[in-house]
N, C-alpha and C positions, 0 to 999 in steps of 0.2 A: 482502449474501443480498436478494433481491429478490423482492418479492413476486406472489403470480400471481393476478391480479385477471383474474375468471371475465365475459368479455364478452356482450352480446345475443347473438350468433352461438354461442356456446357452448350457452348459456340455451334456443336454440332449438332446437338439437341434441340435448341432454339431453329436453327435451319429445317430441322425436319419436320417440328411443328409448322413453319412456316409454308414449307411444301405442302403440309397435309393440309391445312387451313386452305391453301390453294385451290389442293385438287377437291376439295368437299364443295367452294365454290364452283371450279365450274361442273360439279357435278351436278350443282343446284340447275345450273343454267341449260345443261343437257336434258335433265328429267324435265323441264317445263316445256321444250319442244311436242310438239305433235304434228309437226308438219316432216315425213318423213325424211323428203329429198333436201331439207336444210338442217335435217341432224347431223349428215357428215360433215357438212360445212363448218359447225359449233365444236366438233371434236376436233377437227383439224386444228381452229384456231386456240383451241383449248390446251391441248397440248403444246404446241408450239409456245405458249404463255409460260407454262410451265418448266418446259427446257430452255433457259436461256442461254445455252451454248448452240442453239439449234439454227440451220439456216433457213430452215423448210420441213415443214409437216406433210402427208399427203394420203388423203382415204381413197383405195382406189378397189372398186367391187367388178367381179366378173360378172360379167354380161353377156346374153346369148345361148341358146340352145344348150342343155346336155350333151346332144347327140353329136353337134358338129361342134366346129372349132370358136372357142370361148373369147374374149378381149377385155382388156383393160379399162377400165372406164374410171376416171376420175374424179369424184362424188365430192372432194373439198378439199383443196391446196392453198396452205397458208404460206407466206413468206414474211420474213423483217420486212416491215414498213411498206406491207404494200395491204392491197384488199384480197381478202379469202376468194376464191376463184373456183371453180367445177367447169367439168364438160358440159355442155346442155343436152337435157336428156333425149334429146330428138337425132344426135349425132350419130353418123353413119358408122354401123360395128366396122365394115371393111376400112375406115381411117384409122381404128383404134389399133395399139399395139396386143398382138397378141399372147396368149397364158406362156407360151413358151419363151418368149422373149424375155421373161425376168425369172431367171430359175432361182434368185433367192426369194423373191416372193412364191414362187412355186414350193420351195424347200421350205418356207417356213409356214406356208397353210396346210402342205400334204403331212409336216411332221409334229403341226399343232404346235411349232415353239417358235423361240426367238431367233433371229437371222442377224450375224453382221460382218459385215465384209469390210476390207480397205480395197477400193476399188485400183490404186496405182497398185497395187501387190496381184491384184489378180490382171493376168495377162491374156485368160479365156472369157473375156466379159461381152456377149453381144453388143452388136451395133448399137440397139436401140437404148444401150446404157453408156455408150461414150460418151463423153462431152459435155456431162449434165451437171458437171462442178459439187464443188463439194468429194471430199475425199470419202469418208465415211459414211454409210449406209445402213440402219440398223430397221428392220421389218420385225413385226408385232402382227398376229394372226387375228381375225375379229372371229371369234367364236360364236357363231349364232345357228339356231336349231332352224329360226325362221328368215324367209326373206332372202338375198343375196349373200354369198359368202365374198369375204375381202380382208385386205391387210390394210394396218398403219405402216407408212414407211416416213420414217426419218434420216434425213440428208442434215450432214454435220461436217464441220472440220475437223476435229476430236474426236477419236472412240469416246463412245457412253458410256461408264461405267452401271454394272449390275446394280447400286446401292441407289446410281440415279432413277433407274427405269422403274423400280419397283412399286413407286407411285404409280407409274403410268399402267404398268402391268394390271393392279389393282382397278384404277380408272375405266381399264379397258373391259374385263370384268363384269363390274358395274352395267358398262355403256351395251354388253353383249345380251345383259339380263334385261333391261331397258328395250333395247332393239326386238327383243323375243316379243315381250309384254306387248310392245306398239304395234308390232306387226300382226301378231293372232289378234289383235283388238278390230284391226283392218281387214280381217280375211274372213270370208265365208269358209265356214268348218268344214264343209264338203267337197268341195270344188279347190281350194285355195286361192279361190279368184277376190280382189276386192271385194266388200261387203256397201252394203248401200249406204251405210253411215259415210263410207268415206267419199261419196259420189260427189255430193255437193260442193266442198271445198275444193276440190281437184278441179270441178265443171267452170265455177267463180274465178280462176285463176286462166281458162282457157277462154274466157268470154270478156276478160278486161280486155280493157284498148293498148294499142302497142303502145309499148315506151321505146323512142326511139331519140338515143343521146341526151338521154337521161329526162328528156321531156314528154309529157303524156302530150298525147295527139288532142288537138280541142274538138268542139261540139261538131263544127262544119267538115273535119275533117272526118270524122269518125262517120257520120252520116254519108259521107263521099264512098269511104270503104268501109262498109260494112262488115267485109269479112275478117274470120278471125283465123282462119286456117285452122279450122277443128270441124270435126264429122259426127253427128252422136246418130248412131245405129240402136233400135232393138230389136233384139232377136226373141223370138218365141217357138219353141217346139212344138211342131206340127201333131196334133192328135196324142198328147202327152199324156192323158187319163186311161185313154185306151192302153197304154204302156203297164201303168200303175195298174188301172184293172186286168187287164190279161194275164201278165206275167209277176205281178207282186210290187211292193215299193222297195225291194231291194234291188231289181232290175233297174226299176225308175230311177234309183240314185246312182246305180253304175253307169246309166245314159248320162247322166247330169257330169259325174265325173269326165266321162268321154268325151261330149262337148265341150266340155274345161277344155280340156287336154287339146282336142282341134284348134280351139281358139286361140291357143298360145301357139299351134305351130303356123297357125294362120297369118297370126299377124306380126307385128316387128316391135321390138323390145321397148319400145317407148310409146307404144301404143296401149291404152288405160281398157282392164278388161274387168267388168263387177257381174255378180249375180247379183241380182236384185230379189231373190226367194221365186220357188217354184219352179217352172220353166222354162223364166225368164232372163234374159241376160242383156248388159250391153256394153259398146265398143268405143268407149273415145277415141275416135283415130284422128291423127296429126300429118295435115298438107294435103297438097293437090287439089287438083280440080274434081268438079262433080263426077266427073267419067272415071277418075281417078279411084274416088272412093267409091262409087261403084263396083269397079273393078275389084278393088280389094273386098266389098262385101260378097260380090259372086266368088269366089276365090271359096269365101269359108263356106257359102253352101252347098257350094261343088262340092269340097272336100268332106262334110257334112253326109250328103246326101252319099257319097260315095262308097262309104266307111262302111264295115261291116260288122254291125255291133250285136253281140253275144246274145243268142234265144229271138231277140227283136228283129235281126236280120237291119232293116233299111229303116232307118230315120230322116227324117227334113225338118226344115225351119222355113219361117219367114220373116223377113226383115224390113223393117223400115229405115230411113235414114233421113236425116238432114243436115244442112249447113247451121252452123253455132254462129250465131249474129252476138257482134256486140252488146251489152247489157242485155243480153239473154238473161233469164233466170232456169236453174234448173227444170222444173216446172213447166217452163214455156218450150222448152226445146224437146223434152220427154215426148209431151203431148204431142208434138209436131209430127215427130219419130213413131208415135204410136199409132197416129192416122196412116201410115204407111205401113203398118204393122195389119192393120183394120183390112188396108185393100187388098194386101198379099194376100189374107186368108179370104178375102169375099173373092176374088180371081182365081184361088182355088188352089193356093198356097204351094209349097216351095218355091219362093220366088223373092226378089231385091229389090223394092221400091223406093222411089225417091219423093221427099214429099214434096219440095218443090217443082218436082217434074209433074206429077199429078197436079198441082194447080196450074201450070201454065197449059195441061192437057186439058183443063176445065173439068176433072175429075172430082176437086175438091174445090169447093166454092171460098172463097174470102175475100171479103169486104174488104176494101180499100188495098188488096195486096199487090206489089209490084216484084215478085219475085225474078233474080238477077240483076236489079237495079238499086234502088237504094235500101227500103225496109220490107217485111214485109206485114209491121202493124202501124 
């Protein structure tokens, strides 16, 4: 009876099988995600688990308008023995590193290829990359067709062999395909804005109680501080039926696309922009007072009014907005903002009206309302 001795080749084969099984397991976790913001966090943690020699894995996305300086947003950073973190979606763009601060990332994106550098051997590194720890940096592009472009950055004490990185490259290809599908399913095909189906989930996040030090506010605290820091605006293009009837649906579609483009230029990168269908759009605006929100919406209204649309020339909008309250449902907040739109139309169109202001002025009667105090209902 002869003994069977496992050769190094058999051992290497077993290691590859194990890595493949782990990669498939992480793929299952990734493709179970439907939350776009959580997807990058899951990717960073999954790659860190697969690469045992790695100190950290980060997913970085390019944010900002394409005609302006773009910035790196950390959408997921996993470190050994620490919780995976990310930049808050509402972070100020000016506080983020600019695209050119990280030439290795830039090369990986533009060349659509893997890049690996030894930072100790590179004397020309910019200040932004100095003193970040770990000697070797490996950057892989995230090849996406829909959504924000980005990279996966691996920092390690030892260089990563190509054999080690192949399962990661395969994982990223599948990840890119899944992200494209997820982004496509969440966006309006004509304008590229978020669609109505994605609104409820995002809105419910905005209306959740504030979490501080890991504790949810009590009911009494929520009643005393009903504000969430979000404003919901409903936008309707004035006389849009006349555009379709007078110029045809192709020109009407062009107007919708251009209004969507003006929306992107008028609001910040973290404000959520939706097309609800037809000529109706929705904005979920974060932060500020009622005056701040009105100024932002007025800026958008003015930008639309001053834009020279092909053939149609001038287009205007009517906009109503409301403050999102804790425990609001999407339909409750939408209904309040929509009443603002109705009043804007009634008062002559091409204007921005706040629901809470209309209640204070007595234009809208709500039994038991205490606007600006505790609760509306």
